[in-house]
C-alpha positions in Angstrom: -8.6 30.7 -4.3 -10.0 28.5 -1.5 -8.5 28.5 2.3 -10.8 24.5 2.1 -7.9 21.7 3.2 -7.2 19.6 -0.5 -8.5 16.0 0.2 -6.4 13.5 0.9 -4.3 11.9 -0.5 -4.8 8.1 -0.6 -2.1 5.9 0.7 0.1 3.9 -1.4 0.3 1.1 1.5 -1.6 0.6 3.9 -1.5 -2.3 6.6 -4.5 -2.5 8.8 -4.2 -4.9 11.8 -6.6 -5.8 15.1 -8.3 -8.7 16.2 -9.7 -11.4 14.3 -13.2 -10.3 14.4 -15.9 -9.0 11.8 -14.8 -5.2 12.3 -11.0 -6.1 11.0 -12.9 -7.5 7.6 -15.3 -4.4 7.4 -11.8 -2.8 7.2 -10.4 -4.6 4.8 -13.5 -4.7 2.7 -14.1 -0.8 3.0 -10.4 -0.8 2.0 -11.0 -2.7 -1.1 -14.2 -1.4 -2.4 -11.6 1.8 -2.4 -9.6 0.4 -5.1 -7.0 -1.2 -2.3 -6.0 -4.8 -3.6 -4.5 -7.2 -0.9 -1.2 -7.4 -1.4 0.8 -10.4 0.4 -1.0 -13.1 2.4 -2.0 -12.3 6.0 -1.0 -12.8 9.2 -1.6 -13.7 12.3 -0.5 -13.9 16.1 -1.4 -14.9 19.2 -1.4 -12.4 22.0 -2.1 -14.1 24.6 -5.7 -13.8 25.0 -6.8 -13.3 21.3 -5.5 -13.6 17.7 -4.1 -10.7 16.1 -4.4 -10.3 12.2 -2.7 -8.4 9.7 -3.2 -7.6 5.9 -1.2 -4.7 3.4 -3.4 -3.5 0.8 -1.5 -1.6 -2.3 -3.5 1.1 -4.4 -2.1 -0.1 -7.8 -2.6 3.2 -9.3 -0.4 4.3 -7.6 2.3 2.1 -7.3 1.7 2.2 -11.4 2.5 5.7 -11.0 6.0 5.1 -8.9 7.2 2.6 -11.1 6.5 4.7 -14.1 8.9 7.9 -12.5 11.6 5.4 -11.4 11.6 3.5 -15.0 11.5 6.8 -16.6 14.6 8.4 -14.0 16.4 5.0 -14.9 16.2 5.8 -18.6 17.4 9.7 -18.1 20.4 8.1 -16.6 24.0 8.9 -18.6 25.5 5.6 -18.6 29.3 5.7 -19.7 29.0 2.4 -21.2 31.1 -0.1 -18.1 29.2 -2.4 -16.1 29.3 -1.9 -12.8 28.3 -4.9 -10.1 
């Protein structure tokens, strides 16, 4: 058995923020190259000196896995036949 730490799993969701510059675009490009996809529209604000931007990204495989787990859990529920609102 190895004492080496397990590689960190990629997060299913990431929000990348920073100044609206080349470095921010490079961070987004790197995440896209890792398999993330854009989620929603980017946001921008002015902090008094510069524009700060944010972009959410999701990892489709992780989201699909979570969705499948929820679907399985719902199928396993024991309904009594009565609808509840």
